N, C-alpha and C positions, 0 to 999 in steps of 0.2 A: 319709373318716376317714383320719388319718395312719397310716402303717405304724409298728409298734413297732420301736424300735431294739434291736439285740442288745447294745449297749454300755450300761453303767450310766451314767445321767445324774444327777448330784447337784445339789441346789440350792445356794444361796449358803452355807448352814450345813453342807454336807457330807452331807446326808441323801439317800438314794435315794428316788424316788417309791414310794408304796405302791400296790399293786394288790390289788383286792378282787373276789372271785367270789362270787356270791350265787345260791342255788338255793331258790326258794320252791315247796315241794311240798305235796301234799294232807295228808300226815301230819307232815312235818318241814321246817324251814327250816335250811339249812346255809350258813355263811359261811366263806370261805377267804381268808386275808390273806397277802401275800408282798411281797417286794421283789426287784428285779433285782440280780444280782451282776455283778461286773466281767467274769466269764467268759461272760456272756450267759445263764446259767441263773437260774431264779427260786428264791429261798430262801423256804420257807414259814415265816412267823413266828407264825401263829395259825390256829386252826380253832375254830369254834363250831357248836353244834347246839341247836335248840329245837323243841318241838312247835308245829306250825302251827295257827293259828286264822284263821277268815275265808276259808278255801280249801276248795272242794268240787269233786271230780272234775277237779282241775287248773286250775280257774278261781277267781280272786279274787272272792268274792261280798260281802265286807265289807272294804273297803280299810283302814278305821281299825283293825280287829282284826288284819289281816294285817301292817300296819306296826308294831303294838305288839310283835311278835315280834322286830323288828330291834334294839330298844333293848338287851336283854340280850346279844345277839350282838355288838354294837358296843362294849360296855363292856370295858375291859381286865380280864383275869382277876384275881381276888383272889389275893394271895400266901398260901401255906399258912403257918399259924402254927407257930412252932417252940417 
Protein backbone atom coordinates (compact mmCIF):
# COMPACT_ATOMS: atom_id res chain seq x y z
CA UNK A 1 0.00 0.00 0.00
CA UNK A 2 1.47 3.40 -0.97
CA UNK A 3 2.30 5.87 1.78
CA UNK A 4 0.03 8.89 2.09
CA UNK A 5 1.65 12.13 1.01
CA UNK A 6 1.59 15.01 3.44
CA UNK A 7 1.19 17.39 0.49
CA UNK A 8 -2.17 18.11 -1.08
CA UNK A 9 -2.46 16.50 -4.49
CA UNK A 10 -5.07 18.04 -6.74
CA UNK A 11 -6.56 16.47 -9.82
CA UNK A 12 -6.75 18.16 -13.23
CA UNK A 13 -9.83 20.17 -12.14
CA UNK A 14 -8.10 21.51 -9.01
CA UNK A 15 -9.93 19.28 -6.50
CA UNK A 16 -8.17 17.49 -3.67
CA UNK A 17 -8.89 13.77 -3.26
CA UNK A 18 -11.64 12.88 -0.82
CA UNK A 19 -10.85 10.64 2.14
CA UNK A 20 -13.63 8.63 3.81
CA UNK A 21 -13.54 6.81 7.14
CA UNK A 22 -16.31 4.35 7.91
CA UNK A 23 -17.12 2.59 11.19
CA UNK A 24 -19.83 -0.08 11.03
CA UNK A 25 -20.77 -0.88 14.60
CA UNK A 26 -23.43 -2.97 16.29
CA UNK A 27 -25.63 0.02 17.19
CA UNK A 28 -24.59 2.72 14.74
CA UNK A 29 -22.61 3.35 11.56
CA UNK A 30 -20.55 6.53 11.30
CA UNK A 31 -18.96 8.06 8.19
CA UNK A 32 -16.35 10.82 8.27
CA UNK A 33 -15.38 12.67 5.08
CA UNK A 34 -12.42 14.97 4.60
CA UNK A 35 -9.80 16.26 2.23
CA UNK A 36 -6.10 16.96 2.59
CA UNK A 37 -5.09 20.60 2.92
CA UNK A 38 -1.94 22.16 1.51
CA UNK A 39 -0.39 22.27 5.00
CA UNK A 40 -0.67 18.46 5.29
CA UNK A 41 -3.61 18.49 7.71
CA UNK A 42 -6.98 17.00 6.91
CA UNK A 43 -10.05 19.22 6.77
CA UNK A 44 -13.24 17.43 7.82
CA UNK A 45 -15.97 18.27 5.31
CA UNK A 46 -18.75 16.00 6.54
CA UNK A 47 -19.86 13.54 9.17
CA UNK A 48 -22.87 11.25 9.23
CA UNK A 49 -24.38 8.79 11.66
CA UNK A 50 -27.15 6.23 11.21
CA UNK A 51 -28.54 3.34 13.21
CA UNK A 52 -26.97 0.03 12.14
CA UNK A 53 -28.95 -2.91 10.84
CA UNK A 54 -27.68 -6.34 9.92
CA UNK A 55 -24.94 -6.25 12.58
CA UNK A 56 -24.93 -8.28 15.80
CA UNK A 57 -22.16 -8.39 18.42
CA UNK A 58 -19.75 -6.66 16.04
CA UNK A 59 -20.31 -9.09 13.15
CA UNK A 60 -22.18 -8.37 9.93
CA UNK A 61 -24.89 -11.03 9.83
CA UNK A 62 -26.94 -9.55 6.95
CA UNK A 63 -24.74 -7.83 4.37
CA UNK A 64 -27.65 -6.39 2.38
CA UNK A 65 -29.13 -4.68 5.47
CA UNK A 66 -25.72 -3.51 6.64
CA UNK A 67 -25.05 -1.91 3.23
CA UNK A 68 -28.46 -0.16 3.19
CA UNK A 69 -27.23 2.03 6.04
CA UNK A 70 -24.50 3.47 3.79
CA UNK A 71 -26.86 5.11 1.30
CA UNK A 72 -28.18 7.85 3.63
CA UNK A 73 -24.66 8.45 4.97
CA UNK A 74 -23.24 8.93 1.47
CA UNK A 75 -25.94 11.33 0.28
CA UNK A 76 -25.09 15.03 0.57
CA UNK A 77 -26.93 16.70 3.47
CA UNK A 78 -30.07 18.64 2.57
CA UNK A 79 -29.80 22.38 2.84
CA UNK A 80 -31.97 23.96 5.52
CA UNK A 81 -34.98 25.84 4.17
CA UNK A 82 -34.93 29.55 4.78
